[in-house]
C-alpha positions as CSV (number, residue, x, y, z in Angstrom):
1,M,35.5,35.3,26.9
2,L,35.3,37.1,23.5
3,K,38.9,38.3,24.1
4,R,40.2,34.8,25.1
5,Y,38.6,33.0,22.2
6,P,38.3,35.5,19.3
7,H,38.9,32.8,16.6
8,F,36.2,30.5,18.1
9,F,33.5,33.2,17.8
10,L,34.6,34.2,14.3
11,V,34.2,30.5,13.2
12,V,30.8,30.3,14.8
13,F,29.8,33.5,13.1
14,I,30.9,32.3,9.7
15,L,29.2,28.9,10.2
16,G,26.0,30.7,11.1
17,L,26.1,32.8,8.0
18,T,26.7,29.6,5.9
19,L,23.7,27.8,7.4
20,V,21.5,30.8,6.6
21,A,22.9,31.1,3.1
22,I,22.5,27.5,2.2
23,P,18.7,27.3,2.7
24,S,18.3,30.6,0.9
25,Y,20.4,29.3,-2.0
26,G,18.4,26.1,-2.1
27,Q,15.2,28.0,-1.8
28,Y,16.0,29.9,-5.0
29,F,16.2,26.7,-6.9
30,R,13.7,24.4,-5.0
31,Q,11.4,26.6,-3.0
32,S,11.1,29.6,-5.2
33,S,7.9,30.8,-6.9
34,Y,9.0,28.9,-10.0
35,W,6.4,26.2,-9.2
36,K,3.7,28.8,-9.8
37,T,4.4,28.7,-13.5
38,H,3.4,24.9,-13.4
39,R,0.6,25.1,-10.9
40,K,-2.1,23.9,-13.4
41,E,-2.1,20.3,-14.6
42,I,-4.3,17.8,-16.4
43,S,-4.0,14.0,-16.0
44,L,-5.3,10.8,-17.6
45,G,-5.4,7.5,-15.8
46,F,-6.1,3.9,-16.9
47,G,-6.3,0.9,-14.7
48,I,-8.6,-1.4,-12.8
49,S,-11.5,-1.4,-10.3
50,N,-12.8,-3.8,-7.8
51,F,-15.8,-4.1,-5.5
52,L,-16.0,-4.5,-1.8
53,G,-19.5,-5.6,-0.7
54,E,-21.8,-8.5,0.1
55,L,-21.4,-10.5,-3.1
56,G,-18.5,-12.9,-3.8
57,G,-15.4,-12.4,-1.7
58,R,-13.2,-14.8,0.3
59,N,-14.3,-18.3,1.3
60,Q,-15.8,-17.1,4.6
61,I,-18.5,-14.8,5.9
62,G,-17.8,-11.2,4.9
63,S,-14.4,-9.9,5.9
64,P,-13.8,-6.2,6.5
65,F,-12.0,-3.7,4.2
66,V,-9.8,-5.2,1.5
67,W,-9.6,-8.7,3.1
68,D,-12.8,-9.6,1.2
69,L,-11.4,-8.7,-2.2
70,E,-12.3,-11.0,-5.1
71,L,-9.5,-10.5,-7.7
72,S,-11.2,-12.5,-10.5
73,K,-13.9,-9.7,-10.6
74,T,-11.3,-7.0,-11.4
75,R,-12.6,-4.8,-14.2
76,P,-11.3,-1.8,-16.2
77,A,-11.4,1.9,-15.0
78,A,-10.3,5.3,-16.4
79,H,-10.3,8.9,-15.4
80,I,-9.5,12.4,-16.4
81,D,-8.7,15.2,-13.9
82,Y,-7.6,18.8,-13.4
83,R,-5.2,19.7,-10.7
84,Y,-4.4,23.2,-9.3
85,F,-1.5,23.6,-6.8
86,L,-2.5,25.9,-4.0
87,A,1.1,25.8,-2.7
88,R,4.2,23.9,-3.7
89,K,3.0,20.8,-1.9
90,M,-0.8,21.2,-1.7
91,A,-3.3,20.9,-4.5
92,L,-7.0,20.6,-5.3
93,R,-8.0,18.1,-7.8
94,G,-11.3,17.6,-9.7
95,R,-11.8,14.2,-11.3
96,L,-14.3,12.3,-13.5
97,T,-13.9,8.5,-13.2
98,Y,-15.5,5.6,-15.0
99,G,-15.3,2.0,-13.7
100,I,-17.1,-1.3,-13.7
101,L,-17.9,-3.1,-10.5
102,A,-19.0,-6.8,-10.2
103,G,-19.6,-9.6,-7.7
104,N,-20.7,-13.2,-7.9
105,D,-21.5,-15.6,-5.0
106,N,-20.5,-18.6,-7.1
107,L,-16.9,-17.6,-6.8
108,T,-16.8,-18.5,-3.1
109,T,-16.9,-21.8,-1.3
110,E,-18.4,-20.3,1.8
111,V,-21.6,-22.4,2.1
112,F,-24.2,-19.7,2.8
113,R,-22.8,-17.3,0.2
114,Q,-22.6,-20.0,-2.4
115,N,-26.1,-21.1,-1.7
116,R,-27.4,-17.5,-2.0
117,N,-26.1,-17.5,-5.6
118,L,-26.6,-13.7,-6.2
119,S,-24.6,-11.8,-8.7
120,F,-24.4,-8.3,-10.2
121,K,-22.5,-5.9,-12.5
122,S,-22.7,-2.1,-12.5
123,D,-21.1,0.8,-14.4
124,V,-20.0,3.5,-12.0
125,Y,-19.5,7.2,-12.8
126,E,-17.8,9.2,-10.1
127,A,-17.1,12.9,-9.8
128,S,-14.9,14.1,-7.0
129,L,-13.0,17.0,-5.5
130,V,-10.1,16.1,-3.3
131,Y,-7.2,17.8,-1.4
132,E,-3.8,16.4,-2.1
133,L,-0.8,16.7,0.3
134,H,2.5,16.1,-1.6
135,L,4.9,14.9,1.1
136,Y,7.6,14.6,-1.5
137,S,7.6,16.3,-4.9
138,E,9.2,14.7,-7.9
139,E,12.3,16.5,-9.1
140,L,14.1,16.7,-12.4
141,G,17.6,17.6,-13.4
142,H,20.5,18.3,-11.1
143,V,20.5,19.2,-7.4
144,Y,22.1,22.6,-8.2
145,D,21.5,24.5,-11.4
146,L,24.9,26.1,-11.9
147,R,25.9,27.1,-15.4
148,G,28.8,24.9,-16.5
149,V,28.5,22.6,-13.4
150,K,26.5,19.3,-13.8
151,G,26.4,18.5,-10.1
152,T,24.5,15.5,-8.7
153,K,21.4,14.3,-10.5
154,S,18.1,14.3,-8.6
155,S,16.2,11.0,-8.6
156,R,13.4,11.8,-6.1
157,V,10.0,10.2,-6.7
158,G,7.0,12.2,-5.6
159,F,4.6,10.8,-3.0
160,Y,1.3,12.2,-2.0
161,L,-1.9,11.5,0.1
162,F,-5.4,12.6,-0.8
163,A,-8.9,12.7,0.5
164,G,-12.1,14.5,-0.4
165,I,-15.8,14.3,-1.3
166,G,-17.6,13.0,-4.3
167,A,-20.8,11.7,-5.9
168,F,-21.3,8.7,-8.0
169,Y,-24.0,7.0,-10.1
170,F,-24.5,3.2,-10.2
171,D,-27.2,0.9,-11.7
172,P,-26.8,-2.8,-10.6
173,K,-27.8,-5.5,-13.1
174,A,-27.9,-9.3,-13.1
175,Q,-27.6,-11.7,-16.0
176,L,-30.6,-13.8,-16.9
177,E,-30.9,-15.9,-20.0
178,N,-28.0,-14.1,-21.8
179,K,-29.4,-10.6,-21.0
180,W,-28.6,-8.0,-18.4
181,V,-31.7,-7.0,-16.2
182,R,-31.8,-3.9,-14.1
183,L,-32.4,-4.9,-10.5
184,K,-33.6,-1.7,-8.9
185,P,-37.0,-1.6,-10.7
186,L,-37.7,-5.2,-9.5
187,G,-37.6,-4.2,-5.8
188,T,-35.7,-7.4,-4.9
189,E,-36.0,-6.7,-1.1
190,G,-39.6,-5.6,-1.3
191,Q,-38.9,-1.9,-2.0
192,G,-42.2,-0.2,-2.6
193,L,-44.2,-3.0,-1.1
194,P,-45.8,-3.3,2.4
195,G,-43.1,-4.0,5.0
196,G,-40.3,-4.0,2.4
197,A,-37.0,-2.2,2.5
198,R,-36.7,1.5,1.7
199,E,-36.1,2.4,-1.9
200,Y,-32.5,3.6,-2.7
201,S,-31.2,6.2,-5.1
202,N,-28.8,5.5,-7.9
203,F,-27.0,8.7,-7.0
204,Q,-24.9,8.6,-3.8
205,V,-22.3,10.5,-1.9
206,C,-18.8,9.0,-1.5
207,V,-15.5,9.8,0.2
208,P,-12.5,9.0,-2.1
209,M,-9.1,8.6,-0.4
210,G,-5.7,7.1,-1.2
211,I,-2.0,7.4,-2.0
212,G,0.0,8.1,-5.2
213,L,3.5,8.1,-6.7
214,R,4.9,10.4,-9.4
215,K,8.0,10.5,-11.5
216,A,9.0,13.4,-13.7
217,L,10.0,12.6,-17.3
218,S,10.4,16.3,-18.4
219,K,9.5,19.7,-17.2
220,Q,5.9,19.2,-18.3
221,I,5.2,15.5,-18.3
222,S,5.2,13.1,-15.3
223,I,4.0,9.6,-14.9
224,G,2.6,7.9,-11.8
225,A,0.5,5.3,-10.1
226,E,-2.4,5.8,-7.7
227,L,-4.5,3.6,-5.4
228,Q,-7.9,4.9,-4.4
229,Y,-10.3,3.5,-1.8
230,T,-13.8,4.9,-2.0
231,K,-16.1,4.8,1.0
232,T,-19.8,5.0,0.2
233,F,-22.9,5.7,2.3
234,T,-25.1,3.1,0.6
235,D,-25.3,-0.7,0.9
236,Y,-27.1,-1.1,-2.5
237,V,-24.3,-0.9,-5.1
238,D,-24.8,-4.6,-5.5
239,D,-28.6,-4.4,-4.8
240,V,-28.1,-6.5,-1.6
241,S,-28.5,-5.1,1.9
242,T,-31.2,-6.3,4.3
243,I,-33.5,-9.4,4.4
244,Y,-35.4,-11.6,2.0
245,Y,-39.0,-10.5,1.2
246,D,-41.9,-12.8,0.6
247,N,-41.0,-14.3,-2.8
248,E,-44.7,-15.0,-3.8
249,K,-45.6,-11.4,-3.2
250,L,-42.6,-10.4,-5.3
251,A,-43.8,-12.6,-8.1
252,E,-47.3,-11.0,-8.0
253,A,-45.7,-7.5,-8.1
254,H,-42.8,-8.0,-10.5
255,G,-43.4,-11.3,-12.2
256,D,-41.4,-14.5,-12.2
257,E,-38.3,-12.7,-13.4
258,G,-38.3,-10.4,-10.4
259,A,-38.9,-13.2,-7.9
260,F,-36.1,-15.4,-9.4
261,L,-33.5,-12.6,-9.4
262,A,-34.4,-11.8,-5.7
263,D,-33.8,-15.4,-4.7
264,P,-31.9,-17.6,-7.2
265,S,-30.6,-19.8,-4.3
266,L,-29.3,-23.3,-4.9
267,R,-31.4,-24.8,-2.1
268,T,-28.3,-26.5,-0.7
269,E,-29.0,-29.5,1.4
270,G,-28.6,-28.8,5.1
271,I,-29.4,-25.1,4.9
272,V,-32.9,-25.3,3.4
273,G,-34.9,-22.2,4.5
274,A,-31.8,-20.0,4.6
275,T,-33.5,-17.7,2.0
276,A,-37.0,-17.7,3.4
277,A,-38.8,-14.5,4.0
278,G,-37.2,-12.6,6.9
279,Q,-33.9,-14.4,6.7
280,Q,-30.7,-12.4,6.2
281,R,-29.9,-11.5,2.6
282,G,-27.2,-8.8,3.2
283,D,-25.6,-6.8,6.0
284,A,-27.2,-3.3,6.2
285,K,-24.6,-2.3,8.9
286,D,-21.7,-2.6,6.4
287,N,-21.9,-0.2,3.5
288,D,-20.3,-1.0,0.2
289,A,-16.9,0.4,-1.0
290,Y,-14.8,0.0,-4.1
291,L,-11.1,0.3,-5.2
292,F,-9.4,1.9,-8.2
293,F,-5.7,1.3,-9.1
294,K,-4.5,3.3,-12.1
295,L,-1.4,4.3,-14.0
296,Q,-1.4,8.0,-14.8
297,V,0.2,10.6,-17.2
298,H,0.3,14.2,-15.9
299,Y,0.8,17.2,-18.2
300,K,1.6,20.6,-16.7
301,L,0.0,23.7,-18.3
302,V,3.0,26.1,-18.2
303,K,2.2,29.8,-17.6
304,Y,4.9,32.4,-18.4
305,R,4.9,35.5,-16.3
306,S,6.1,37.6,-19.2
307,G,5.9,37.5,-22.9
308,S,9.6,38.5,-23.3
309,K,11.9,36.1,-25.1
310,K,14.6,36.6,-22.4
311,Y,12.3,35.4,-19.6
312,R,11.0,32.3,-21.6
313,T,14.6,31.3,-22.3
314,R,15.5,31.5,-18.6
315,I,12.5,29.4,-17.7
316,R,13.5,26.7,-20.3
317,R,17.0,26.6,-18.9
318,Q,15.8,25.9,-15.4
319,K,16.7,22.3,-14.4
320,I,14.6,22.1,-11.3
321,V,10.9,22.0,-11.9
322,F,9.7,22.8,-8.4
């Protein structure tokens, strides 16, 4: 067969060499170890936060996940982080985040929630370590970096997924007579009293996860947007979780202020007794969560392999970042 079709096998052989050469050539510009000179990065992010829990929400009994989002309670958020690329498309990120969470039952027309009339606000400080998988990496410059040949410009936007572990601090407060009162010391569900709910900690573990987009502006600066959903293992971010405690006993233990903030209900006609001792105040089976959406600026900390002027010049001339 080789004797009958010599040209056919020659063409196949040349095509095979071409297919091997093309990825190797592309690897030099896109898959090479050049990314290692940009593997460290710091980022700043500014945006918004929102709470997912018992208070406020849609005009119905609690809906799952983001379907219970109350947009009017959106508050500011910011973060700073450090990213280290383990490989070209994998990174570890450490982050410090500050945000404000809030909820208010008077924003819903659902009769039981509105009658409950609870509200809260809390600063949240979160520290997290997450793993990022960059399915697509942002690219800069031209597809091929050939001297004297401009070629086709790259316009790829980076896309990544992330998930990890974190810890956060919260301290729910309610407004009373133009002042903000801390709720945890008041034991609004009988914490610390006979038959009351268990006390909760202001420090809790969380699982941040989400998606992000990136766009390169230069070899060192990128911009992006990121949506983060944070699952918590507590139902007390808003200080609401279980059942109503005896209000008279709360008044004896924490005064009229504590008793009122535990049950400021409107006593709506037709549902009188809905806030009596033993009635449902929250849903202990559904832990709280919160969302962050932020715009970001990323700055790569460039590391040169050599101090030679010749090498630094070659790095600067590269048109493909990674």
